[in-house]
All heavy atoms as a GROMACS GRO file, in nm:
protein
  588
    1MET      N    1   0.703  -5.061  -1.413
    1MET     CA    2   0.637  -4.971  -1.320
    1MET      C    3   0.735  -4.872  -1.257
    1MET      O    4   0.684  -4.768  -1.206
    1MET     CB    5   0.563  -5.048  -1.215
    1MET     CG    6   0.441  -5.119  -1.260
    1MET     SD    7   0.353  -5.155  -1.118
    1MET     CE    8   0.226  -5.251  -1.187
    2THR      N    9   0.850  -4.889  -1.270
    2THR     CA   10   0.954  -4.796  -1.207
    2THR      C   11   0.951  -4.657  -1.272
    2THR      O   12   0.944  -4.557  -1.197
    2THR     CB   13   1.092  -4.860  -1.204
    2THR    OG1   14   1.076  -4.980  -1.150
    2THR    CG2   15   1.185  -4.780  -1.130
    3PRO      N   16   0.952  -4.642  -1.407
    3PRO     CA   17   0.962  -4.503  -1.468
    3PRO      C   18   0.848  -4.416  -1.422
    3PRO      O   19   0.864  -4.301  -1.388
    3PRO     CB   20   0.967  -4.527  -1.608
    3PRO     CG   21   1.029  -4.676  -1.631
    3PRO     CD   22   0.980  -4.738  -1.501
    4PRO      N   23   0.710  -4.456  -1.434
    4PRO     CA   24   0.615  -4.364  -1.393
    4PRO      C   25   0.616  -4.322  -1.248
    4PRO      O   26   0.592  -4.207  -1.217
    4PRO     CB   27   0.478  -4.448  -1.422
    4PRO     CG   28   0.522  -4.550  -1.521
    4PRO     CD   29   0.667  -4.591  -1.487
    5ARG      N   30   0.654  -4.414  -1.160
    5ARG     CA   31   0.661  -4.374  -1.014
    5ARG      C   32   0.766  -4.272  -0.996
    5ARG      O   33   0.749  -4.175  -0.919
    5ARG     CB   34   0.676  -4.500  -0.930
    5ARG     CG   35   0.683  -4.464  -0.788
    5ARG     CD   36   0.683  -4.592  -0.703
    5ARG     NE   37   0.549  -4.638  -0.704
    5ARG     CZ   38   0.503  -4.741  -0.630
    5ARG    NH1   39   0.599  -4.816  -0.565
    5ARG    NH2   40   0.381  -4.787  -0.630
    6ARG      N   41   0.888  -4.290  -1.066
    6ARG     CA   42   0.995  -4.193  -1.046
    6ARG      C   43   0.950  -4.053  -1.095
    6ARG      O   44   0.990  -3.961  -1.039
    6ARG     CB   45   1.121  -4.242  -1.125
    6ARG     CG   46   1.199  -4.341  -1.039
    6ARG     CD   47   1.337  -4.362  -1.110
    6ARG     NE   48   1.407  -4.461  -1.040
    6ARG     CZ   49   1.513  -4.526  -1.086
    6ARG    NH1   50   1.560  -4.493  -1.201
    6ARG    NH2   51   1.570  -4.610  -1.004
    7SER      N   52   0.882  -4.060  -1.212
    7SER     CA   53   0.850  -3.922  -1.274
    7SER      C   54   0.752  -3.851  -1.174
    7SER      O   55   0.757  -3.737  -1.172
    7SER     CB   56   0.791  -3.939  -1.405
    7SER     OG   57   0.674  -4.024  -1.408
    8TRP      N   58   0.661  -3.922  -1.118
    8TRP     CA   59   0.566  -3.872  -1.021
    8TRP      C   60   0.643  -3.812  -0.902
    8TRP      O   61   0.609  -3.697  -0.861
    8TRP     CB   62   0.461  -3.974  -0.972
    8TRP     CG   63   0.376  -3.932  -0.864
    8TRP    CD1   64   0.378  -3.975  -0.732
    8TRP    CD2   65   0.272  -3.822  -0.869
    8TRP    NE1   66   0.291  -3.908  -0.660
    8TRP    CE2   67   0.219  -3.820  -0.746
    8TRP    CE3   68   0.229  -3.749  -0.970
    8TRP    CZ2   69   0.122  -3.733  -0.707
    8TRP    CZ3   70   0.124  -3.661  -0.941
    8TRP    CH2   71   0.080  -3.649  -0.809
    9ARG      N   72   0.731  -3.880  -0.842
    9ARG     CA   73   0.807  -3.834  -0.737
    9ARG      C   74   0.899  -3.716  -0.771
    9ARG      O   75   0.910  -3.622  -0.697
    9ARG     CB   76   0.899  -3.954  -0.682
    9ARG     CG   77   0.827  -4.046  -0.610
    9ARG     CD   78   0.919  -4.151  -0.548
    9ARG     NE   79   0.852  -4.264  -0.480
    9ARG     CZ   80   0.904  -4.370  -0.434
    9ARG    NH1   81   1.036  -4.390  -0.450
    9ARG    NH2   82   0.836  -4.464  -0.372
   10TRP      N   83   0.949  -3.716  -0.894
   10TRP     CA   84   1.027  -3.602  -0.939
   10TRP      C   85   0.943  -3.471  -0.953
   10TRP      O   86   0.982  -3.364  -0.908
   10TRP     CB   87   1.096  -3.645  -1.074
   10TRP     CG   88   1.179  -3.529  -1.130
   10TRP    CD1   89   1.148  -3.455  -1.240
   10TRP    CD2   90   1.296  -3.484  -1.085
   10TRP    NE1   91   1.246  -3.362  -1.261
   10TRP    CE2   92   1.340  -3.372  -1.173
   10TRP    CE3   93   1.388  -3.516  -0.979
   10TRP    CZ2   94   1.455  -3.304  -1.150
   10TRP    CZ3   95   1.502  -3.438  -0.962
   10TRP    CH2   96   1.535  -3.340  -1.053
   11ALA      N   97   0.825  -3.498  -1.010
   11ALA     CA   98   0.739  -3.380  -1.034
   11ALA      C   99   0.691  -3.321  -0.886
   11ALA      O  100   0.678  -3.198  -0.872
   11ALA     CB  101   0.613  -3.422  -1.114
   12ALA      N  102   0.661  -3.411  -0.794
   12ALA     CA  103   0.621  -3.377  -0.661
   12ALA      C  104   0.738  -3.301  -0.596
   12ALA      O  105   0.715  -3.192  -0.523
   12ALA     CB  106   0.575  -3.489  -0.585
   13ALA      N  107   0.855  -3.347  -0.613
   13ALA     CA  108   0.971  -3.290  -0.542
   13ALA      C  109   0.997  -3.147  -0.608
   13ALA      O  110   1.026  -3.047  -0.532
   13ALA     CB  111   1.100  -3.364  -0.560
   14VAL      N  112   0.986  -3.133  -0.733
   14VAL     CA  113   1.005  -2.996  -0.802
   14VAL      C  114   0.905  -2.903  -0.754
   14VAL      O  115   0.928  -2.788  -0.729
   14VAL     CB  116   1.006  -3.021  -0.955
   14VAL    CG1  117   0.991  -2.884  -1.027
   14VAL    CG2  118   1.139  -3.091  -0.997
   15TRP      N  119   0.771  -2.946  -0.752
   15TRP     CA  120   0.666  -2.865  -0.710
   15TRP      C  121   0.690  -2.816  -0.568
   15TRP      O  122   0.669  -2.706  -0.531
   15TRP     CB  123   0.534  -2.944  -0.718
   15TRP     CG  124   0.418  -2.867  -0.669
   15TRP    CD1  125   0.346  -2.770  -0.741
   15TRP    CD2  126   0.357  -2.866  -0.544
   15TRP    NE1  127   0.244  -2.715  -0.662
   15TRP    CE2  128   0.250  -2.775  -0.536
   15TRP    CE3  129   0.377  -2.944  -0.427
   15TRP    CZ2  130   0.169  -2.765  -0.423
   15TRP    CZ3  131   0.300  -2.923  -0.320
   15TRP    CH2  132   0.195  -2.842  -0.316
   16LEU      N  133   0.725  -2.900  -0.475
   16LEU     CA  134   0.757  -2.875  -0.341
   16LEU      C  135   0.867  -2.763  -0.326
   16LEU      O  136   0.856  -2.671  -0.248
   16LEU     CB  137   0.792  -2.998  -0.261
   16LEU     CG  138   0.787  -2.988  -0.109
   16LEU    CD1  139   0.638  -2.960  -0.069
   16LEU    CD2  140   0.832  -3.120  -0.047
   17VAL      N  141   0.977  -2.784  -0.399
   17VAL     CA  142   1.076  -2.693  -0.405
   17VAL      C  143   1.034  -2.547  -0.453
   17VAL      O  144   1.072  -2.443  -0.394
   17VAL     CB  145   1.209  -2.741  -0.478
   17VAL    CG1  146   1.312  -2.630  -0.503
   17VAL    CG2  147   1.263  -2.863  -0.411
   18LEU      N  148   0.967  -2.548  -0.559
   18LEU     CA  149   0.907  -2.416  -0.605
   18LEU      C  150   0.808  -2.355  -0.512
   18LEU      O  151   0.822  -2.230  -0.488
   18LEU     CB  152   0.833  -2.446  -0.736
   18LEU     CG  153   0.920  -2.477  -0.861
   18LEU    CD1  154   0.840  -2.504  -0.987
   18LEU    CD2  155   1.014  -2.351  -0.894
   19VAL      N  156   0.736  -2.423  -0.441
   19VAL     CA  157   0.644  -2.366  -0.346
   19VAL      C  158   0.718  -2.311  -0.226
   19VAL      O  159   0.689  -2.191  -0.184
   19VAL     CB  160   0.536  -2.466  -0.293
   19VAL    CG1  161   0.464  -2.415  -0.172
   19VAL    CG2  162   0.444  -2.500  -0.407
   20ALA      N  163   0.816  -2.380  -0.184
   20ALA     CA  164   0.898  -2.325  -0.071
   20ALA      C  165   0.984  -2.213  -0.114
   20ALA      O  166   0.995  -2.113  -0.029
   20ALA     CB  167   0.989  -2.444  -0.021
   21ALA      N  168   1.034  -2.203  -0.232
   21ALA     CA  169   1.103  -2.095  -0.272
   21ALA      C  170   1.016  -1.965  -0.295
   21ALA      O  171   1.055  -1.867  -0.260
   21ALA     CB  172   1.185  -2.126  -0.412
   22ALA      N  173   0.903  -1.988  -0.351
   22ALA     CA  174   0.815  -1.877  -0.368
   22ALA      C  175   0.766  -1.820  -0.235
   22ALA      O  176   0.764  -1.698  -0.214
   22ALA     CB  177   0.691  -1.921  -0.450
   23GLY      N  178   0.736  -1.912  -0.135
   23GLY     CA  179   0.702  -1.857  -0.007
   23GLY      C  180   0.809  -1.781   0.066
   23GLY      O  181   0.792  -1.679   0.132
   24GLY      N  182   0.934  -1.828   0.053
   24GLY     CA  183   1.054  -1.760   0.109
   24GLY      C  184   1.071  -1.626   0.045
   24GLY      O  185   1.104  -1.523   0.119
   25LEU      N  186   1.066  -1.613  -0.085
   25LEU     CA  187   1.072  -1.499  -0.160
   25LEU      C  188   0.960  -1.392  -0.121
   25LEU      O  189   0.992  -1.273  -0.102
   25LEU     CB  190   1.079  -1.508  -0.303
   25LEU     CG  191   1.209  -1.571  -0.367
   25LEU    CD1  192   1.187  -1.601  -0.514
   25LEU    CD2  193   1.317  -1.470  -0.350
   26THR      N  194   0.848  -1.445  -0.103
   26THR     CA  195   0.738  -1.354  -0.069
   26THR      C  196   0.766  -1.292   0.075
   26THR      O  197   0.741  -1.175   0.095
   26THR     CB  198   0.604  -1.438  -0.061
   26THR    OG1  199   0.581  -1.490  -0.188
   26THR    CG2  200   0.493  -1.346  -0.015
   27LEU      N  201   0.800  -1.370   0.170
   27LEU     CA  202   0.833  -1.317   0.302
   27LEU      C  203   0.949  -1.221   0.298
   27LEU      O  204   0.949  -1.123   0.365
   27LEU     CB  205   0.860  -1.439   0.406
   27LEU     CG  206   0.736  -1.526   0.437
   27LEU    CD1  207   0.776  -1.639   0.522
   27LEU    CD2  208   0.633  -1.442   0.502
   28TRP      N  209   1.058  -1.256   0.219
   28TRP     CA  210   1.169  -1.170   0.214
   28TRP      C  211   1.132  -1.036   0.152
   28TRP      O  212   1.174  -0.932   0.212
   28TRP     CB  213   1.279  -1.246   0.132
   28TRP     CG  214   1.405  -1.164   0.125
   28TRP    CD1  215   1.478  -1.105   0.212
   28TRP    CD2  216   1.475  -1.144  -0.001
   28TRP    NE1  217   1.593  -1.053   0.164
   28TRP    CE2  218   1.591  -1.065   0.023
   28TRP    CE3  219   1.454  -1.181  -0.139
   28TRP    CZ2  220   1.684  -1.034  -0.067
   28TRP    CZ3  221   1.545  -1.142  -0.229
   28TRP    CH2  222   1.659  -1.072  -0.198
   29TRP      N  223   1.064  -1.043   0.043
   29TRP     CA  224   1.028  -0.906  -0.023
   29TRP      C  225   0.932  -0.831   0.064
   29TRP      O  226   0.932  -0.713   0.065
   29TRP     CB  227   0.962  -0.939  -0.164
   29TRP     CG  228   1.061  -0.980  -0.262
   29TRP    CD1  229   1.195  -0.944  -0.268
   29TRP    CD2  230   1.035  -1.051  -0.378
   29TRP    NE1  231   1.253  -1.002  -0.383
   29TRP    CE2  232   1.150  -1.069  -0.444
   29TRP    CE3  233   0.915  -1.113  -0.430
   29TRP    CZ2  234   1.163  -1.136  -0.580
   29TRP    CZ3  235   0.931  -1.177  -0.547
   29TRP    CH2  236   1.041  -1.188  -0.615
   30GLN      N  237   0.842  -0.901   0.132
   30GLN     CA  238   0.747  -0.827   0.226
   30GLN      C  239   0.820  -0.763   0.336
   30GLN      O  240   0.783  -0.642   0.367
   30GLN     CB  241   0.649  -0.932   0.279
   30GLN     CG  242   0.537  -0.863   0.358
   30GLN     CD  243   0.430  -0.965   0.407
   30GLN    OE1  244   0.463  -1.081   0.396
   30GLN    NE2  245   0.323  -0.915   0.448
   31ASP      N  246   0.919  -0.819   0.394
   31ASP     CA  247   0.994  -0.752   0.510
   31ASP      C  248   1.087  -0.655   0.467
   31ASP      O  249   1.108  -0.554   0.537
   31ASP     CB  250   1.059  -0.867   0.595
   31ASP     CG  251   0.959  -0.955   0.663
   31ASP    OD1  252   0.847  -0.919   0.676
   31ASP    OD2  253   1.009  -1.072   0.699
   32SER      N  254   1.145  -0.668   0.342
   32SER     CA  255   1.250  -0.573   0.306
   32SER      C  256   1.193  -0.455   0.229
   32SER      O  257   1.267  -0.356   0.210
   32SER     CB  258   1.354  -0.638   0.222
   32SER     OG  259   1.284  -0.682   0.089
   33ALA      N  260   1.071  -0.458   0.190
   33ALA     CA  261   1.012  -0.341   0.111
   33ALA      C  262   0.974  -0.232   0.198
   33ALA      O  263   0.914  -0.246   0.304
   33ALA     CB  264   0.894  -0.394   0.025
   34VAL      N  265   1.001  -0.118   0.149
   34VAL     CA  266   0.950   0.004   0.214
   34VAL      C  267   0.801   0.023   0.188
   34VAL      O  268   0.759  -0.017   0.071
   34VAL     CB  269   1.023   0.129   0.161
   34VAL    CG1  270   0.969   0.257   0.213
   34VAL    CG2  271   1.164   0.118   0.183
   35PRO      N  272   0.715   0.057   0.277
   35PRO     CA  273   0.573   0.062   0.251
   35PRO      C  274   0.556   0.159   0.130
   35PRO      O  275   0.600   0.262   0.114
   35PRO     CB  276   0.514   0.134   0.377
   35PRO     CG  277   0.611   0.101   0.480
   35PRO     CD  278   0.747   0.097   0.414
   36GLN      N  279   0.459   0.104   0.038
   36GLN     CA  280   0.433   0.175  -0.085
   36GLN      C  281   0.329   0.277  -0.057
   36GLN      O  282   0.240   0.254   0.017
   36GLN     CB  283   0.386   0.074  -0.193
   36GLN     CG  284   0.480   0.049  -0.296
   36GLN     CD  285   0.421  -0.040  -0.400
   36GLN    OE1  286   0.313  -0.112  -0.379
   36GLN    NE2  287   0.464  -0.039  -0.516
   37ARG      N  288   0.353   0.391  -0.126
   37ARG     CA  289   0.243   0.499  -0.120
   37ARG      C  290   0.159   0.485  -0.245
   37ARG      O  291   0.207   0.463  -0.354
   37ARG     CB  292   0.311   0.631  -0.104
   37ARG     CG  293   0.386   0.651   0.020
   37ARG     CD  294   0.428   0.783   0.034
   37ARG     NE  295   0.317   0.879   0.035
   37ARG     CZ  296   0.270   0.932   0.151
   37ARG    NH1  297   0.315   0.904   0.261
   37ARG    NH2  298   0.167   1.025   0.135
   38TYR      N  299   0.037   0.508  -0.226
   38TYR     CA  300  -0.054   0.497  -0.342
   38TYR      C  301  -0.086   0.634  -0.397
   38TYR      O  302  -0.050   0.741  -0.329
   38TYR     CB  303  -0.183   0.438  -0.287
   38TYR     CG  304  -0.172   0.293  -0.242
   38TYR    CD1  305  -0.165   0.261  -0.109
   38TYR    CD2  306  -0.168   0.189  -0.335
   38TYR    CE1  307  -0.153   0.142  -0.066
   38TYR    CE2  308  -0.146   0.063  -0.300
   38TYR     CZ  309  -0.143   0.036  -0.160
   38TYR     OH  310  -0.122  -0.095  -0.114
   39GLY      N  311  -0.133   0.641  -0.521
   39GLY     CA  312  -0.150   0.768  -0.581
   39GLY      C  313  -0.236   0.869  -0.503
   39GLY      O  314  -0.218   0.990  -0.503
   40TRP      N  315  -0.345   0.822  -0.442
   40TRP     CA  316  -0.436   0.906  -0.370
   40TRP      C  317  -0.375   0.964  -0.249
   40TRP      O  318  -0.422   1.058  -0.193
   40TRP     CB  319  -0.572   0.838  -0.349
   40TRP     CG  320  -0.556   0.709  -0.269
   40TRP    CD1  321  -0.543   0.590  -0.319
   40TRP    CD2  322  -0.553   0.695  -0.126
   40TRP    NE1  323  -0.531   0.496  -0.223
   40TRP    CE2  324  -0.538   0.555  -0.097
   40TRP    CE3  325  -0.556   0.776  -0.015
   40TRP    CZ2  326  -0.532   0.506   0.030
   40TRP    CZ3  327  -0.545   0.735   0.106
   40TRP    CH2  328  -0.543   0.589   0.132
   41GLU      N  329  -0.262   0.901  -0.197
   41GLU     CA  330  -0.202   0.954  -0.073
   41GLU      C  331  -0.100   1.065  -0.109
   41GLU      O  332  -0.066   1.142  -0.023
   41GLU     CB  333  -0.113   0.840  -0.008
   41GLU     CG  334  -0.207   0.737   0.056
   41GLU     CD  335  -0.117   0.626   0.119
   41GLU    OE1  336  -0.014   0.602   0.075
   41GLU    OE2  337  -0.181   0.567   0.221
   42GLU      N  338  -0.064   1.072  -0.244
   42GLU     CA  339   0.039   1.178  -0.271
   42GLU      C  340  -0.038   1.291  -0.344
   42GLU      O  341  -0.008   1.331  -0.456
   42GLU     CB  342   0.140   1.118  -0.378
   42GLU     CG  343   0.218   1.003  -0.312
   42GLU     CD  344   0.303   0.939  -0.405
   42GLU    OE1  345   0.321   0.978  -0.528
   42GLU    OE2  346   0.376   0.843  -0.366
   43THR      N  347  -0.132   1.357  -0.260
   43THR     CA  348  -0.204   1.474  -0.320
   43THR      C  349  -0.138   1.600  -0.286
   43THR      O  350  -0.053   1.610  -0.196
   43THR     CB  351  -0.350   1.470  -0.268
   43THR    OG1  352  -0.336   1.470  -0.126
   43THR    CG2  353  -0.417   1.345  -0.309
   44ALA      N  354  -0.165   1.695  -0.356
   44ALA     CA  355  -0.113   1.836  -0.330
   44ALA      C  356  -0.178   1.892  -0.204
   44ALA      O  357  -0.288   1.844  -0.159
   44ALA     CB  358  -0.137   1.920  -0.446
   45PRO      N  359  -0.119   1.986  -0.133
   45PRO     CA  360  -0.186   2.045  -0.021
   45PRO      C  361  -0.319   2.115  -0.058
   45PRO      O  362  -0.344   2.148  -0.169
   45PRO     CB  363  -0.086   2.150   0.033
   45PRO     CG  364   0.018   2.161  -0.085
   45PRO     CD  365   0.010   2.042  -0.166
   46THR      N  366  -0.403   2.129   0.033
   46THR     CA  367  -0.534   2.185   0.022
   46THR      C  368  -0.516   2.332  -0.024
   46THR      O  369  -0.438   2.407   0.039
   46THR     CB  370  -0.614   2.186   0.142
   46THR    OG1  371  -0.623   2.043   0.189
   46THR    CG2  372  -0.761   2.241   0.127
   47PRO      N  373  -0.578   2.378  -0.138
   47PRO     CA  374  -0.556   2.512  -0.187
   47PRO      C  375  -0.623   2.615  -0.076
   47PRO      O  376  -0.720   2.571  -0.007
   47PRO     CB  377  -0.635   2.515  -0.311
   47PRO     CG  378  -0.729   2.399  -0.310
   47PRO     CD  379  -0.664   2.298  -0.218
   48PRO      N  380  -0.576   2.734  -0.074
   48PRO     CA  381  -0.630   2.826   0.018
   48PRO      C  382  -0.775   2.872  -0.026
   48PRO      O  383  -0.815   2.863  -0.141
   48PRO     CB  384  -0.530   2.948   0.005
   48PRO     CG  385  -0.472   2.929  -0.126
   48PRO     CD  386  -0.470   2.790  -0.154
   49LEU      N  387  -0.854   2.911   0.072
   49LEU     CA  388  -0.983   2.962   0.048
   49LEU      C  389  -0.978   3.097  -0.022
   49LEU      O  390  -0.892   3.177   0.010
   49LEU     CB  391  -1.069   2.966   0.175
   49LEU     CG  392  -1.096   2.825   0.230
   49LEU    CD1  393  -1.160   2.848   0.374
   49LEU    CD2  394  -1.186   2.759   0.147
   50PRO      N  395  -1.079   3.130  -0.106
   50PRO     CA  396  -1.079   3.261  -0.177
   50PRO      C  397  -1.110   3.372  -0.070
   50PRO      O  398  -1.174   3.350   0.039
   50PRO     CB  399  -1.185   3.253  -0.280
   50PRO     CG  400  -1.274   3.144  -0.234
   50PRO     CD  401  -1.187   3.051  -0.147
   51GLU      N  402  -1.085   3.495  -0.108
   51GLU     CA  403  -1.118   3.610  -0.029
   51GLU      C  404  -1.261   3.626  -0.005
   51GLU      O  405  -1.338   3.599  -0.104
   51GLU     CB  406  -1.051   3.739  -0.092
   51GLU     CG  407  -0.904   3.742  -0.102
   51GLU     CD  408  -0.844   3.764   0.031
   51GLU    OE1  409  -0.903   3.829   0.118
   51GLU    OE2  410  -0.735   3.714   0.051
   52GLY      N  411  -1.305   3.661   0.109
   52GLY     CA  412  -1.446   3.681   0.125
   52GLY      C  413  -1.531   3.560   0.158
   52GLY      O  414  -1.646   3.568   0.166
   53TRP      N  415  -1.466   3.450   0.191
   53TRP     CA  416  -1.532   3.323   0.210
   53TRP      C  417  -1.612   3.326   0.338
   53TRP      O  418  -1.714   3.271   0.365
   53TRP     CB  419  -1.446   3.193   0.210
   53TRP     CG  420  -1.343   3.198   0.329
   53TRP    CD1  421  -1.224   3.239   0.332
   53TRP    CD2  422  -1.376   3.125   0.448
   53TRP    NE1  423  -1.166   3.213   0.455
   53TRP    CE2  424  -1.260   3.148   0.532
   53TRP    CE3  425  -1.480   3.059   0.509
   53TRP    CZ2  426  -1.249   3.098   0.659
   53TRP    CZ3  427  -1.475   3.011   0.638
   53TRP    CH2  428  -1.354   3.030   0.708
   54GLU      N  429  -1.562   3.408   0.440
   54GLU     CA  430  -1.631   3.421   0.566
   54GLU      C  431  -1.779   3.478   0.551
   54GLU      O  432  -1.867   3.431   0.614
   54GLU     CB  433  -1.545   3.505   0.666
   54GLU     CG  434  -1.419   3.443   0.707
   54GLU     CD  435  -1.304   3.503   0.617
   54GLU    OE1  436  -1.328   3.568   0.519
   54GLU    OE2  437  -1.186   3.480   0.656
   55SER      N  438  -1.781   3.583   0.471
   55SER     CA  439  -1.914   3.641   0.455
   55SER      C  440  -2.011   3.550   0.373
   55SER      O  441  -2.128   3.554   0.390
   55SER     CB  442  -1.896   3.780   0.379
   55SER     OG  443  -1.841   3.762   0.260
   56ALA      N  444  -1.953   3.472   0.278
   56ALA     CA  445  -2.028   3.377   0.201
   56ALA      C  446  -2.093   3.269   0.291
   56ALA      O  447  -2.200   3.217   0.264
   56ALA     CB  448  -1.953   3.314   0.088
   57CYS      N  449  -2.018   3.227   0.395
   57CYS     CA  450  -2.064   3.118   0.483
   57CYS      C  451  -2.123   3.157   0.601
   57CYS      O  452  -2.146   3.084   0.701
   57CYS     CB  453  -1.942   3.038   0.508
   57CYS     SG  454  -1.876   2.943   0.363
   58ALA      N  455  -2.147   3.298   0.625
   58ALA     CA  456  -2.211   3.342   0.741
   58ALA      C  457  -2.344   3.295   0.782
   58ALA      O  458  -2.379   3.279   0.902
   58ALA     CB  459  -2.210   3.499   0.745
   59GLY      N  460  -2.414   3.268   0.677
   59GLY     CA  461  -2.559   3.222   0.693
   59GLY      C  462  -2.566   3.067   0.711
   59GLY      O  463  -2.677   3.014   0.715
   60ALA      N  464  -2.462   2.995   0.712
   60ALA     CA  465  -2.464   2.845   0.723
   60ALA      C  466  -2.517   2.807   0.868
   60ALA      O  467  -2.468   2.857   0.966
   60ALA     CB  468  -2.330   2.784   0.695
   61THR      N  469  -2.613   2.719   0.871
   61THR     CA  470  -2.659   2.671   0.999
   61THR      C  471  -2.586   2.558   1.044
   61THR      O  472  -2.570   2.462   0.983
   61THR     CB  473  -2.805   2.630   0.984
   61THR    OG1  474  -2.881   2.731   0.918
   61THR    CG2  475  -2.870   2.602   1.111
   62PRO      N  476  -2.521   2.562   1.175
   62PRO     CA  477  -2.442   2.456   1.222
   62PRO      C  478  -2.526   2.336   1.271
   62PRO      O  479  -2.654   2.357   1.313
   62PRO     CB  480  -2.370   2.515   1.344
   62PRO     CG  481  -2.450   2.632   1.380
   62PRO     CD  482  -2.518   2.675   1.259
   63ASP      N  483  -2.476   2.217   1.266
   63ASP     CA  484  -2.549   2.099   1.312
   63ASP      C  485  -2.533   2.082   1.460
   63ASP      O  486  -2.482   2.177   1.531
   63ASP     CB  487  -2.505   1.970   1.238
   63ASP     CG  488  -2.358   1.933   1.263
   63ASP    OD1  489  -2.295   2.003   1.335
   63ASP    OD2  490  -2.311   1.839   1.207
   64GLU      N  491  -2.568   1.967   1.517
   64GLU     CA  492  -2.560   1.947   1.663
   64GLU      C  493  -2.420   1.945   1.722
   64GLU      O  494  -2.399   1.960   1.833
   64GLU     CB  495  -2.641   1.817   1.711
   64GLU     CG  496  -2.579   1.693   1.646
   64GLU     CD  497  -2.642   1.658   1.512
   64GLU    OE1  498  -2.730   1.731   1.465
   64GLU    OE2  499  -2.600   1.555   1.448
   65ASN      N  500  -2.318   1.921   1.628
   65ASN     CA  501  -2.181   1.924   1.675
   65ASN      C  502  -2.117   2.053   1.651
   65ASN      O  503  -1.993   2.058   1.672
   65ASN     CB  504  -2.112   1.811   1.603
   65ASN     CG  505  -2.154   1.667   1.637
   65ASN    OD1  506  -2.198   1.643   1.749
   65ASN    ND2  507  -2.156   1.583   1.537
   66GLY      N  508  -2.186   2.148   1.601
   66GLY     CA  509  -2.122   2.278   1.576
   66GLY      C  510  -2.057   2.292   1.441
   66GLY      O  511  -1.993   2.394   1.414
   67ARG      N  512  -2.081   2.189   1.352
   67ARG     CA  513  -2.018   2.200   1.224
   67ARG      C  514  -2.116   2.254   1.119
   67ARG      O  515  -2.234   2.219   1.123
   67ARG     CB  516  -1.967   2.068   1.179
   67ARG     CG  517  -1.859   2.010   1.276
   67ARG     CD  518  -1.831   1.875   1.230
   67ARG     NE  519  -1.955   1.783   1.239
   67ARG     CZ  520  -1.957   1.657   1.226
   67ARG    NH1  521  -1.844   1.588   1.195
   67ARG    NH2  522  -2.074   1.593   1.254
   68ALA      N  523  -2.066   2.338   1.028
   68ALA     CA  524  -2.153   2.397   0.924
   68ALA      C  525  -2.099   2.361   0.790
   68ALA      O  526  -1.975   2.349   0.776
   68ALA     CB  527  -2.162   2.545   0.940
   69LEU      N  528  -2.185   2.334   0.693
   69LEU     CA  529  -2.146   2.307   0.553
   69LEU      C  530  -2.160   2.420   0.472
   69LEU      O  531  -2.268   2.484   0.464
   69LEU     CB  532  -2.223   2.184   0.508
   69LEU     CG  533  -2.185   2.134   0.366
   69LEU    CD1  534  -2.052   2.086   0.357
   69LEU    CD2  535  -2.286   2.021   0.322
   70CYS      N  536  -2.056   2.459   0.399
   70CYS     CA  537  -2.067   2.580   0.317
   70CYS      C  538  -1.987   2.553   0.189
   70CYS      O  539  -1.870   2.501   0.187
   70CYS     CB  540  -2.003   2.701   0.384
   70CYS     SG  541  -2.004   2.854   0.288
   71PHE      N  542  -2.047   2.579   0.070
   71PHE     CA  543  -1.991   2.561  -0.060
   71PHE      C  544  -1.947   2.694  -0.110
   71PHE      O  545  -2.016   2.790  -0.117
   71PHE     CB  546  -2.077   2.495  -0.159
   71PHE     CG  547  -2.111   2.352  -0.122
   71PHE    CD1  548  -2.237   2.321  -0.058
   71PHE    CD2  549  -2.031   2.246  -0.152
   71PHE    CE1  550  -2.266   2.195  -0.022
   71PHE    CE2  551  -2.052   2.125  -0.123
   71PHE     CZ  552  -2.172   2.092  -0.054
   72VAL      N  553  -1.812   2.705  -0.152
   72VAL     CA  554  -1.756   2.832  -0.206
   72VAL      C  555  -1.718   2.793  -0.346
   72VAL      O  556  -1.633   2.710  -0.376
   72VAL     CB  557  -1.641   2.878  -0.125
   72VAL    CG1  558  -1.582   3.009  -0.187
   72VAL    CG2  559  -1.682   2.903   0.013
   73ARG      N  560  -1.775   2.872  -0.448
   73ARG     CA  561  -1.739   2.848  -0.582
   73ARG      C  562  -1.633   2.947  -0.631
   73ARG      O  563  -1.636   3.064  -0.604
   73ARG     CB  564  -1.864   2.864  -0.678
   73ARG     CG  565  -1.833   2.844  -0.814
   73ARG     CD  566  -1.962   2.860  -0.901
   73ARG     NE  567  -1.911   2.841  -1.041
   73ARG     CZ  568  -2.001   2.860  -1.138
   73ARG    NH1  569  -2.127   2.877  -1.116
   73ARG    NH2  570  -1.956   2.847  -1.264
   74THR      N  571  -1.520   2.883  -0.689
   74THR     CA  572  -1.413   2.966  -0.744
   74THR      C  573  -1.409   2.943  -0.891
   74THR      O  574  -1.453   2.848  -0.948
   74THR     CB  575  -1.283   2.934  -0.682
   74THR    OG1  576  -1.255   2.799  -0.706
   74THR    CG2  577  -1.293   2.962  -0.535
   75ARG      N  578  -1.348   3.030  -0.960
   75ARG     CA  579  -1.325   3.020  -1.112
   75ARG      C  580  -1.191   2.979  -1.143
   75ARG      O  581  -1.093   2.982  -1.076
   75ARG     CB  582  -1.358   3.151  -1.172
   75ARG     CG  583  -1.498   3.185  -1.168
   75ARG     CD  584  -1.522   3.314  -1.244
   75ARG     NE  585  -1.662   3.354  -1.208
   75ARG     CZ  586  -1.728   3.436  -1.282
   75ARG    NH1  587  -1.673   3.494  -1.389
   75ARG    NH2  588  -1.849   3.471  -1.252
   0.00000   0.00000   0.00000
């Protein structure tokens, strides 16, 4: 009965060491890493509005907060 019990203890000890090492590496990498930027955060600046957009949006009706929605089509 000694060999099966030893193998069980050995497997449990190896598993425990692996879990502890993985947890330590996770914390170490998390603290040392620079915050990652995602693709949607690295967008180009907003393009300028085309000439004459003020006259195209002059008829837009503002809402209760004073904001108006206007679509300007460019080619």
